A tleap script that builds the chain and sets N, CA, C and O, in Angstrom:
source leaprc.protein.ff14SB
mol = sequence {
  NMET ASN ASN ARG PHE ASN GLU ARG ILE TYR
  ASN GLU PHE LYS HIE SER PHE SER LEU CYS
  ASP ILE ASP GLY VAL ALA TYR LYS PHE TYR
  LYS PHE ARG ASP GLY TRP ARG TYR ARG LEU
  ILE ILE TYR GLU VAL LYS ASN LYS ASN GLU
  GLU LEU THR LYS THR GLN LEU THR THR LEU
  ARG THR VAL ALA PHE ASN ILE ASN TRP LYS
  LYS PHE ASP SER LYS SER GLY ALA PHE ILE
  PHE ARG SER ILE ASP ASP ASP PHE ASN GLU
  VAL SER ILE THR ASP ILE LEU LYS ASP LYS
  GLU TYR THR LEU SER PHE GLU GLN PHE TYR
  ASP TRP PHE ASN ALA GLU GLU VAL TYR CTYR
}
set mol.1.N position { -39.772 93.554 252.226 }
set mol.1.CA position { -38.545 93.006 251.694 }
set mol.1.C position { -37.419 93.233 252.699 }
set mol.1.O position { -37.178 94.358 253.136 }
set mol.2.N position { -36.752 92.175 253.049 }
set mol.2.CA position { -35.654 92.315 253.981 }
set mol.2.C position { -34.302 92.167 253.287 }
set mol.2.O position { -33.277 92.017 253.952 }
set mol.3.N position { -34.295 92.207 251.994 }
set mol.3.CA position { -33.081 92.040 251.220 }
set mol.3.C position { -32.633 93.404 250.700 }
set mol.3.O position { -33.359 94.057 249.950 }
set mol.4.N position { -31.464 93.820 251.091 }
set mol.4.CA position { -30.962 95.150 250.709 }
set mol.4.C position { -30.842 95.300 249.196 }
set mol.4.O position { -31.129 96.369 248.658 }
set mol.5.N position { -30.421 94.243 248.505 }
set mol.5.CA position { -30.324 94.288 247.049 }
set mol.5.C position { -31.686 94.585 246.432 }
set mol.5.O position { -31.803 95.458 245.572 }
set mol.6.N position { -32.717 93.861 246.870 }
set mol.6.CA position { -34.071 94.093 246.356 }
set mol.6.C position { -34.548 95.506 246.671 }
set mol.6.O position { -35.194 96.142 245.838 }
set mol.7.N position { -34.238 95.997 247.853 }
set mol.7.CA position { -34.633 97.353 248.221 }
set mol.7.C position { -34.009 98.373 247.279 }
set mol.7.O position { -34.672 99.317 246.848 }
set mol.8.N position { -32.734 98.181 246.963 }
set mol.8.CA position { -32.063 99.125 246.052 }
set mol.8.C position { -32.680 99.074 244.659 }
set mol.8.O position { -32.921 100.113 244.045 }
set mol.9.N position { -32.938 97.859 244.159 }
set mol.9.CA position { -33.581 97.748 242.844 }
set mol.9.C position { -34.919 98.476 242.853 }
set mol.9.O position { -35.229 99.253 241.950 }
set mol.10.N position { -35.696 98.209 243.879 }
set mol.10.CA position { -37.037 98.791 243.972 }
set mol.10.C position { -36.984 100.317 244.099 }
set mol.10.O position { -37.783 101.022 243.482 }
set mol.11.N position { -36.058 100.814 244.887 }
set mol.11.CA position { -36.003 102.244 245.163 }
set mol.11.C position { -35.235 103.059 244.139 }
set mol.11.O position { -35.555 104.230 243.934 }
set mol.12.N position { -34.232 102.482 243.487 }
set mol.12.CA position { -33.340 103.258 242.634 }
set mol.12.C position { -33.618 103.136 241.145 }
set mol.12.O position { -33.173 103.986 240.374 }
set mol.13.N position { -34.339 102.107 240.717 }
set mol.13.CA position { -34.614 101.938 239.293 }
set mol.13.C position { -36.075 102.242 239.009 }
set mol.13.O position { -36.967 101.870 239.772 }
set mol.14.N position { -36.296 102.919 237.904 }
set mol.14.CA position { -37.664 103.107 237.445 }
set mol.14.C position { -38.167 101.735 237.001 }
set mol.14.O position { -37.455 101.009 236.308 }
set mol.15.N position { -39.364 101.384 237.387 }
set mol.15.CA position { -39.855 100.044 237.054 }
set mol.15.C position { -41.371 100.019 236.909 }
set mol.15.O position { -42.089 100.880 237.417 }
set mol.16.N position { -41.812 99.020 236.210 }
set mol.16.CA position { -43.247 98.782 236.067 }
set mol.16.C position { -43.531 97.329 236.445 }
set mol.16.O position { -44.395 96.676 235.860 }
set mol.17.N position { -42.796 96.845 237.422 }
set mol.17.CA position { -42.937 95.466 237.859 }
set mol.17.C position { -43.180 95.430 239.361 }
set mol.17.O position { -43.002 96.427 240.060 }
set mol.18.N position { -43.586 94.275 239.837 }
set mol.18.CA position { -43.732 94.062 241.272 }
set mol.18.C position { -42.520 93.296 241.762 }
set mol.18.O position { -41.990 92.447 241.047 }
set mol.19.N position { -42.085 93.584 242.955 }
set mol.19.CA position { -40.913 92.944 243.521 }
set mol.19.C position { -41.267 92.414 244.902 }
set mol.19.O position { -41.781 93.146 245.747 }
set mol.20.N position { -40.988 91.140 245.121 }
set mol.20.CA position { -41.236 90.551 246.432 }
set mol.20.C position { -40.199 89.466 246.675 }
set mol.20.O position { -39.482 89.054 245.764 }
set mol.21.N position { -40.135 89.022 247.896 }
set mol.21.CA position { -39.292 87.867 248.189 }
set mol.21.C position { -40.185 86.750 248.709 }
set mol.21.O position { -41.224 86.996 249.321 }
set mol.22.N position { -39.766 85.537 248.456 }
set mol.22.CA position { -40.442 84.356 248.977 }
set mol.22.C position { -39.497 83.769 250.018 }
set mol.22.O position { -38.293 83.674 249.779 }
set mol.23.N position { -40.030 83.378 251.164 }
set mol.23.CA position { -39.187 83.025 252.305 }
set mol.23.C position { -38.356 81.759 252.145 }
set mol.23.O position { -37.221 81.713 252.619 }
set mol.24.N position { -38.881 80.745 251.500 }
set mol.24.CA position { -38.100 79.523 251.466 }
set mol.24.C position { -38.445 78.579 250.335 }
set mol.24.O position { -39.564 78.552 249.825 }
set mol.25.N position { -37.436 77.805 249.964 }
set mol.25.CA position { -37.594 76.699 249.023 }
set mol.25.C position { -36.794 75.539 249.601 }
set mol.25.O position { -35.587 75.657 249.813 }
set mol.26.N position { -37.457 74.431 249.852 }
set mol.26.CA position { -36.789 73.231 250.364 }
set mol.26.C position { -36.861 72.161 249.284 }
set mol.26.O position { -37.928 71.890 248.732 }
set mol.27.N position { -35.722 71.562 248.992 }
set mol.27.CA position { -35.648 70.519 247.966 }
set mol.27.C position { -35.008 69.295 248.599 }
set mol.27.O position { -34.063 69.405 249.380 }
set mol.28.N position { -35.537 68.126 248.252 }
set mol.28.CA position { -35.023 66.886 248.823 }
set mol.28.C position { -35.124 65.763 247.788 }
set mol.28.O position { -36.120 65.654 247.073 }
set mol.29.N position { -34.102 64.948 247.718 }
set mol.29.CA position { -34.050 63.755 246.870 }
set mol.29.C position { -33.850 62.600 247.835 }
set mol.29.O position { -32.842 62.564 248.541 }
set mol.30.N position { -34.786 61.651 247.888 }
set mol.30.CA position { -34.714 60.619 248.920 }
set mol.30.C position { -35.159 59.258 248.417 }
set mol.30.O position { -35.860 59.137 247.413 }
set mol.31.N position { -34.730 58.239 249.147 }
set mol.31.CA position { -35.054 56.846 248.833 }
set mol.31.C position { -36.503 56.571 249.212 }
set mol.31.O position { -36.948 56.945 250.298 }
set mol.32.N position { -37.237 55.919 248.319 }
set mol.32.CA position { -38.641 55.580 248.546 }
set mol.32.C position { -38.866 54.160 248.062 }
set mol.32.O position { -38.843 53.894 246.860 }
set mol.33.N position { -39.081 53.254 248.994 }
set mol.33.CA position { -39.249 51.832 248.669 }
set mol.33.C position { -38.154 51.370 247.711 }
set mol.33.O position { -37.002 51.228 248.119 }
set mol.34.N position { -38.493 51.136 246.451 }
set mol.34.CA position { -37.528 50.624 245.479 }
set mol.34.C position { -36.970 51.693 244.547 }
set mol.34.O position { -36.268 51.373 243.588 }
set mol.35.N position { -37.276 52.948 244.820 }
set mol.35.CA position { -36.809 53.994 243.923 }
set mol.35.C position { -36.482 55.269 244.670 }
set mol.35.O position { -36.306 55.275 245.888 }
set mol.36.N position { -36.406 56.340 243.914 }
set mol.36.CA position { -36.071 57.636 244.471 }
set mol.36.C position { -37.204 58.613 244.194 }
set mol.36.O position { -37.898 58.514 243.182 }
set mol.37.N position { -37.374 59.541 245.097 }
set mol.37.CA position { -38.420 60.559 244.967 }
set mol.37.C position { -37.828 61.951 245.160 }
set mol.37.O position { -36.726 62.119 245.681 }
set mol.38.N position { -38.593 62.930 244.724 }
set mol.38.CA position { -38.223 64.331 244.868 }
set mol.38.C position { -39.268 65.036 245.723 }
set mol.38.O position { -40.460 64.737 245.645 }
set mol.39.N position { -38.808 65.966 246.533 }
set mol.39.CA position { -39.718 66.832 247.287 }
set mol.39.C position { -39.301 68.272 247.044 }
set mol.39.O position { -38.118 68.607 247.117 }
set mol.40.N position { -40.275 69.117 246.755 }
set mol.40.CA position { -40.051 70.545 246.561 }
set mol.40.C position { -41.128 71.298 247.329 }
set mol.40.O position { -42.318 71.165 247.043 }
set mol.41.N position { -40.701 72.084 248.298 }
set mol.41.CA position { -41.631 72.872 249.109 }
set mol.41.C position { -41.250 74.343 248.947 }
set mol.41.O position { -40.145 74.754 249.300 }
set mol.42.N position { -42.168 75.113 248.415 }
set mol.42.CA position { -41.971 76.546 248.225 }
set mol.42.C position { -42.922 77.227 249.207 }
set mol.42.O position { -44.121 76.948 249.209 }
set mol.43.N position { -42.386 78.122 250.042 }
set mol.43.CA position { -43.253 78.657 251.090 }
set mol.43.C position { -42.955 80.104 251.454 }
set mol.43.O position { -41.832 80.595 251.339 }
set mol.44.N position { -44.007 80.752 251.893 }
set mol.44.CA position { -43.958 82.088 252.464 }
set mol.44.C position { -44.435 81.956 253.906 }
set mol.44.O position { -45.435 81.291 254.175 }
set mol.45.N position { -43.721 82.588 254.829 }
set mol.45.CA position { -44.045 82.504 256.250 }
set mol.45.C position { -44.566 83.857 256.726 }
set mol.45.O position { -43.990 84.901 256.423 }
set mol.46.N position { -45.657 83.820 257.471 }
set mol.46.CA position { -46.219 85.041 258.039 }
set mol.46.C position { -46.386 84.875 259.544 }
set mol.46.O position { -46.856 83.846 260.029 }
set mol.47.N position { -45.990 85.908 260.260 }
set mol.47.CA position { -46.219 85.930 261.697 }
set mol.47.C position { -47.702 86.096 261.980 }
set mol.47.O position { -48.483 86.443 261.094 }
set mol.48.N position { -48.074 85.846 263.209 }
set mol.48.CA position { -49.456 86.036 263.652 }
set mol.48.C position { -49.899 87.457 263.276 }
set mol.48.O position { -49.217 88.431 263.594 }
set mol.49.N position { -51.029 87.560 262.609 }
set mol.49.CA position { -51.647 88.829 262.198 }
set mol.49.C position { -50.887 89.583 261.098 }
set mol.49.O position { -51.230 90.730 260.809 }
set mol.50.N position { -49.884 88.986 260.486 }
set mol.50.CA position { -49.176 89.618 259.370 }
set mol.50.C position { -49.867 89.232 258.065 }
set mol.50.O position { -50.252 88.077 257.878 }
set mol.51.N position { -50.020 90.191 257.175 }
set mol.51.CA position { -50.734 89.957 255.922 }
set mol.51.C position { -49.790 89.555 254.788 }
set mol.51.O position { -48.648 90.009 254.722 }
set mol.52.N position { -50.279 88.715 253.916 }
set mol.52.CA position { -49.585 88.344 252.689 }
set mol.52.C position { -49.847 89.449 251.673 }
set mol.52.O position { -50.974 89.931 251.556 }
set mol.53.N position { -48.809 89.855 250.937 }
set mol.53.CA position { -49.038 90.878 249.914 }
set mol.53.C position { -49.638 90.232 248.662 }
set mol.53.O position { -49.500 89.031 248.435 }
set mol.54.N position { -50.286 91.038 247.883 }
set mol.54.CA position { -50.866 90.559 246.623 }
set mol.54.C position { -49.769 90.001 245.714 }
set mol.54.O position { -49.968 88.990 245.040 }
set mol.55.N position { -48.614 90.663 245.701 }
set mol.55.CA position { -47.502 90.211 244.870 }
set mol.55.C position { -46.981 88.857 245.326 }
set mol.55.O position { -46.670 88.005 244.493 }
set mol.56.N position { -46.881 88.644 246.631 }
set mol.56.CA position { -46.427 87.346 247.133 }
set mol.56.C position { -47.396 86.242 246.735 }
set mol.56.O position { -46.974 85.171 246.300 }
set mol.57.N position { -48.694 86.496 246.881 }
set mol.57.CA position { -49.688 85.493 246.506 }
set mol.57.C position { -49.644 85.212 245.006 }
set mol.57.O position { -49.706 84.056 244.588 }
set mol.58.N position { -49.537 86.250 244.209 }
set mol.58.CA position { -49.453 86.077 242.753 }
set mol.58.C position { -48.215 85.271 242.374 }
set mol.58.O position { -48.285 84.393 241.515 }
set mol.59.N position { -47.086 85.564 243.008 }
set mol.59.CA position { -45.853 84.836 242.728 }
set mol.59.C position { -45.991 83.370 243.115 }
set mol.59.O position { -45.623 82.492 242.334 }
set mol.60.N position { -46.511 83.090 244.298 }
set mol.60.CA position { -46.705 81.697 244.720 }
set mol.60.C position { -47.638 80.952 243.775 }
set mol.60.O position { -47.366 79.810 243.404 }
set mol.61.N position { -48.726 81.589 243.389 }
set mol.61.CA position { -49.666 80.945 242.456 }
set mol.61.C position { -49.027 80.704 241.091 }
set mol.61.O position { -49.214 79.642 240.498 }
set mol.62.N position { -48.282 81.676 240.594 }
set mol.62.CA position { -47.629 81.528 239.291 }
set mol.62.C position { -46.663 80.355 239.301 }
set mol.62.O position { -46.665 79.530 238.387 }
set mol.63.N position { -45.846 80.286 240.327 }
set mol.63.CA position { -44.898 79.177 240.443 }
set mol.63.C position { -45.653 77.858 240.614 }
set mol.63.O position { -45.354 76.874 239.936 }
set mol.64.N position { -46.622 77.842 241.512 }
set mol.64.CA position { -47.350 76.602 241.821 }
set mol.64.C position { -48.034 76.003 240.600 }
set mol.64.O position { -48.009 74.788 240.406 }
set mol.65.N position { -48.634 76.834 239.790 }
set mol.65.CA position { -49.410 76.316 238.671 }
set mol.65.C position { -48.605 76.153 237.386 }
set mol.65.O position { -49.165 75.843 236.335 }
set mol.66.N position { -47.293 76.361 237.469 }
set mol.66.CA position { -46.453 76.182 236.289 }
set mol.66.C position { -45.344 75.156 236.486 }
set mol.66.O position { -44.386 75.107 235.715 }
set mol.67.N position { -45.481 74.351 237.509 }
set mol.67.CA position { -44.550 73.249 237.766 }
set mol.67.C position { -45.297 71.945 237.532 }
set mol.67.O position { -46.465 71.821 237.900 }
set mol.68.N position { -44.637 70.986 236.929 }
set mol.68.CA position { -45.229 69.660 236.748 }
set mol.68.C position { -45.060 68.887 238.055 }
set mol.68.O position { -44.031 68.247 238.271 }
set mol.69.N position { -46.062 68.947 238.921 }
set mol.69.CA position { -45.984 68.369 240.258 }
set mol.69.C position { -46.030 66.854 240.255 }
set mol.69.O position { -45.791 66.237 241.293 }
set mol.70.N position { -46.329 66.236 239.128 }
set mol.70.CA position { -46.341 64.769 239.057 }
set mol.70.C position { -44.967 64.186 239.325 }
set mol.70.O position { -44.847 63.015 239.687 }
set mol.71.N position { -43.936 64.984 239.152 }
set mol.71.CA position { -42.567 64.531 239.379 }
set mol.71.C position { -42.181 64.543 240.859 }
set mol.71.O position { -41.123 64.032 241.227 }
set mol.72.N position { -43.032 65.125 241.707 }
set mol.72.CA position { -42.696 65.320 243.108 }
set mol.72.C position { -43.641 64.540 244.025 }
set mol.72.O position { -44.714 64.108 243.603 }
set mol.73.N position { -43.233 64.368 245.276 }
set mol.73.CA position { -44.043 63.599 246.220 }
set mol.73.C position { -45.250 64.394 246.723 }
set mol.73.O position { -45.423 65.566 246.388 }
set mol.74.N position { -46.073 63.735 247.530 }
set mol.74.CA position { -47.348 64.324 247.971 }
set mol.74.C position { -47.196 65.481 248.957 }
set mol.74.O position { -48.148 66.238 249.149 }
set mol.75.N position { -46.049 65.642 249.577 }
set mol.75.CA position { -45.832 66.776 250.483 }
set mol.75.C position { -45.307 68.003 249.733 }
set mol.75.O position { -45.157 69.071 250.326 }
set mol.76.N position { -45.035 67.861 248.471 }
set mol.76.CA position { -44.518 68.970 247.670 }
set mol.76.C position { -45.629 69.955 247.334 }
set mol.76.O position { -46.807 69.600 247.291 }
set mol.77.N position { -45.229 71.195 247.099 }
set mol.77.CA position { -46.191 72.203 246.694 }
set mol.77.C position { -45.756 73.593 247.074 }
set mol.77.O position { -44.614 73.819 247.475 }
set mol.78.N position { -46.682 74.525 246.943 }
set mol.78.CA position { -46.463 75.921 247.322 }
set mol.78.C position { -47.420 76.225 248.470 }
set mol.78.O position { -48.611 75.921 248.398 }
set mol.79.N position { -46.887 76.824 249.520 }
set mol.79.CA position { -47.642 76.979 250.759 }
set mol.79.C position { -47.454 78.352 251.385 }
set mol.79.O position { -46.454 79.034 251.162 }
set mol.80.N position { -48.442 78.727 252.170 }
set mol.80.CA position { -48.330 79.874 253.063 }
set mol.80.C position { -48.415 79.315 254.471 }
set mol.80.O position { -49.385 78.642 254.820 }
set mol.81.N position { -47.399 79.591 255.284 }
set mol.81.CA position { -47.375 79.168 256.684 }
set mol.81.C position { -47.649 80.400 257.537 }
set mol.81.O position { -46.908 81.381 257.480 }
set mol.82.N position { -48.727 80.341 258.333 }
set mol.82.CA position { -49.077 81.456 259.231 }
set mol.82.C position { -49.032 80.978 260.670 }
set mol.82.O position { -49.650 79.977 261.030 }
set mol.83.N position { -48.292 81.709 261.482 }
set mol.83.CA position { -48.216 81.364 262.893 }
set mol.83.C position { -49.561 81.628 263.570 }
set mol.83.O position { -50.160 82.687 263.385 }
set mol.84.N position { -50.024 80.666 264.347 }
set mol.84.CA position { -51.252 80.849 265.116 }
set mol.84.C position { -50.924 81.491 266.457 }
set mol.84.O position { -51.725 82.248 267.005 }
set mol.85.N position { -49.737 81.184 266.983 }
set mol.85.CA position { -49.263 81.819 268.218 }
set mol.85.C position { -47.978 82.582 267.898 }
set mol.85.O position { -47.548 82.607 266.745 }
set mol.86.N position { -47.376 83.190 268.883 }
set mol.86.CA position { -46.196 84.023 268.631 }
set mol.86.C position { -44.918 83.233 268.367 }
set mol.86.O position { -43.947 83.800 267.866 }
set mol.87.N position { -44.891 81.944 268.690 }
set mol.87.CA position { -43.663 81.149 268.570 }
set mol.87.C position { -43.729 80.041 267.528 }
set mol.87.O position { -42.852 79.178 267.503 }
set mol.88.N position { -44.728 80.041 266.679 }
set mol.88.CA position { -44.897 79.031 265.636 }
set mol.88.C position { -45.056 77.619 266.207 }
set mol.88.O position { -44.669 76.640 265.569 }
set mol.89.N position { -45.629 77.520 267.412 }
set mol.89.CA position { -45.933 76.193 267.964 }
set mol.89.C position { -47.058 75.538 267.180 }
set mol.89.O position { -47.078 74.319 267.010 }
set mol.90.N position { -47.987 76.345 266.707 }
set mol.90.CA position { -49.052 75.883 265.812 }
set mol.90.C position { -49.025 76.770 264.576 }
set mol.90.O position { -48.878 77.989 264.666 }
set mol.91.N position { -49.169 76.131 263.420 }
set mol.91.CA position { -49.051 76.851 262.156 }
set mol.91.C position { -50.245 76.518 261.268 }
set mol.91.O position { -50.562 75.350 261.043 }
set mol.92.N position { -50.892 77.551 260.775 }
set mol.92.CA position { -51.943 77.392 259.780 }
set mol.92.C position { -51.280 77.313 258.416 }
set mol.92.O position { -50.437 78.145 258.079 }
set mol.93.N position { -51.657 76.324 257.641 }
set mol.93.CA position { -51.046 76.107 256.332 }
set mol.93.C position { -52.099 76.292 255.245 }
set mol.93.O position { -53.184 75.714 255.308 }
set mol.94.N position { -51.768 77.094 254.267 }
set mol.94.CA position { -52.595 77.209 253.070 }
set mol.94.C position { -51.845 76.523 251.946 }
set mol.94.O position { -50.736 76.925 251.594 }
set mol.95.N position { -52.447 75.492 251.386 }
set mol.95.CA position { -51.887 74.771 250.247 }
set mol.95.C position { -52.424 75.444 248.986 }
set mol.95.O position { -53.607 75.326 248.668 }
set mol.96.N position { -51.559 76.140 248.280 }
set mol.96.CA position { -51.960 76.905 247.097 }
set mol.96.C position { -52.543 75.997 246.019 }
set mol.96.O position { -53.558 76.342 245.413 }
set mol.97.N position { -51.925 74.849 245.767 }
set mol.97.CA position { -52.369 73.950 244.704 }
set mol.97.C position { -53.736 73.338 244.982 }
set mol.97.O position { -54.585 73.248 244.096 }
set mol.98.N position { -53.930 72.921 246.226 }
set mol.98.CA position { -55.170 72.218 246.585 }
set mol.98.C position { -56.242 73.154 247.113 }
set mol.98.O position { -57.357 72.720 247.404 }
set mol.99.N position { -55.912 74.454 247.240 }
set mol.99.CA position { -56.845 75.441 247.773 }
set mol.99.C position { -57.454 74.923 249.075 }
set mol.99.O position { -58.672 74.877 249.244 }
set mol.100.N position { -56.560 74.533 249.991 }
set mol.100.CA position { -56.967 73.878 251.228 }
set mol.100.C position { -56.186 74.482 252.393 }
set mol.100.O position { -55.018 74.846 252.252 }
set mol.101.N position { -56.850 74.583 253.550 }
set mol.101.CA position { -56.179 75.065 254.753 }
set mol.101.C position { -56.259 74.023 255.847 }
set mol.101.O position { -57.271 73.337 255.985 }
set mol.102.N position { -55.195 73.902 256.629 }
set mol.102.CA position { -55.165 73.002 257.775 }
set mol.102.C position { -54.122 73.496 258.760 }
set mol.102.O position { -53.396 74.449 258.474 }
set mol.103.N position { -54.043 72.858 259.912 }
set mol.103.CA position { -53.137 73.278 260.977 }
set mol.103.C position { -52.214 72.134 261.360 }
set mol.103.O position { -52.634 70.981 261.447 }
set mol.104.N position { -50.931 72.475 261.592 }
set mol.104.CA position { -49.953 71.506 262.090 }
set mol.104.C position { -49.235 72.107 263.288 }
set mol.104.O position { -49.107 73.325 263.407 }
set mol.105.N position { -48.773 71.238 264.166 }
set mol.105.CA position { -47.862 71.693 265.212 }
set mol.105.C position { -46.473 71.816 264.586 }
set mol.105.O position { -46.207 71.231 263.537 }
set mol.106.N position { -45.601 72.571 265.226 }
set mol.106.CA position { -44.255 72.727 264.689 }
set mol.106.C position { -43.562 71.374 264.533 }
set mol.106.O position { -42.867 71.146 263.542 }
set mol.107.N position { -43.745 70.484 265.495 }
set mol.107.CA position { -43.103 69.171 265.451 }
set mol.107.C position { -43.524 68.359 264.228 }
set mol.107.O position { -42.746 67.544 263.733 }
set mol.108.N position { -44.735 68.570 263.739 }
set mol.108.CA position { -45.218 67.827 262.577 }
set mol.108.C position { -44.494 68.223 261.284 }
set mol.108.O position { -44.595 67.512 260.284 }
set mol.109.N position { -43.779 69.330 261.290 }
set mol.109.CA position { -43.001 69.734 260.120 }
set mol.109.C position { -41.731 68.903 259.968 }
set mol.109.O position { -41.085 68.956 258.921 }
set mol.110.N position { -41.367 68.147 260.978 }
set mol.110.CA position { -40.152 67.335 260.909 }
set mol.110.C position { -40.166 66.446 259.669 }
set mol.110.O position { -39.170 66.355 258.952 }
set mol.111.N position { -41.291 65.795 259.421 }
set mol.111.CA position { -41.403 64.902 258.266 }
set mol.111.C position { -41.286 65.667 256.941 }
set mol.111.O position { -40.873 65.098 255.930 }
set mol.112.N position { -41.642 66.923 256.946 }
set mol.112.CA position { -41.539 67.726 255.732 }
set mol.112.C position { -40.091 68.097 255.432 }
set mol.112.O position { -39.668 68.084 254.276 }
set mol.113.N position { -39.327 68.431 256.484 }
set mol.113.CA position { -38.023 69.051 256.299 }
set mol.113.C position { -36.840 68.211 256.777 }
set mol.113.O position { -35.709 68.697 256.755 }
set mol.114.N position { -37.059 66.978 257.205 }
set mol.114.CA position { -35.926 66.194 257.700 }
set mol.114.C position { -35.006 65.803 256.550 }
set mol.114.O position { -35.412 65.773 255.389 }
set mol.115.N position { -33.773 65.509 256.898 }
set mol.115.CA position { -32.768 65.183 255.873 }
set mol.115.C position { -32.493 63.688 255.787 }
set mol.115.O position { -31.582 63.273 255.071 }
set mol.116.N position { -33.249 62.883 256.489 }
set mol.116.CA position { -33.040 61.445 256.475 }
set mol.116.C position { -33.754 60.818 255.268 }
set mol.116.O position { -34.644 61.425 254.674 }
set mol.117.N position { -33.354 59.619 254.930 }
set mol.117.CA position { -34.094 58.894 253.892 }
set mol.117.C position { -35.468 58.571 254.444 }
set mol.117.O position { -35.610 58.247 255.623 }
set mol.118.N position { -36.464 58.658 253.607 }
set mol.118.CA position { -37.841 58.448 254.017 }
set mol.118.C position { -38.361 57.188 253.337 }
set mol.118.O position { -38.300 57.074 252.113 }
set mol.119.N position { -38.863 56.256 254.108 }
set mol.119.CA position { -39.446 55.036 253.541 }
set mol.119.C position { -40.922 55.003 253.900 }
set mol.119.O position { -41.271 54.884 255.075 }
set mol.120.N position { -41.775 55.106 252.923 }
set mol.120.CA position { -43.233 55.090 253.176 }
set mol.120.C position { -43.739 53.685 252.990 }
set mol.120.O position { -44.933 53.432 253.150 }
savepdb mol mol.pdb
quit
């Protein structure tokens, strides 16, 4: 946890819960042909050789399986991004919903995170 508030909660309060942070949530509302679409990407990022905690995985799975994904586009979901090299030039992606792994170059994330209108 890199959040001082979370550290204080974890260290100063008696608790019977797990505490973790999730690295990012990207939301986008964009034009698609004749209508509008939504994109929601929830992700945890890990450096090369860094492990995902059990709590982080449980949190990602809980969120992933309790959202009605039919409302969102095909790039939406909950993901784990793992760097294959030290600079994130290549990233291994675990798609929590589809239980699938694949690799993208950093440049291929542009389509995921760009702020322009997207026409498919």
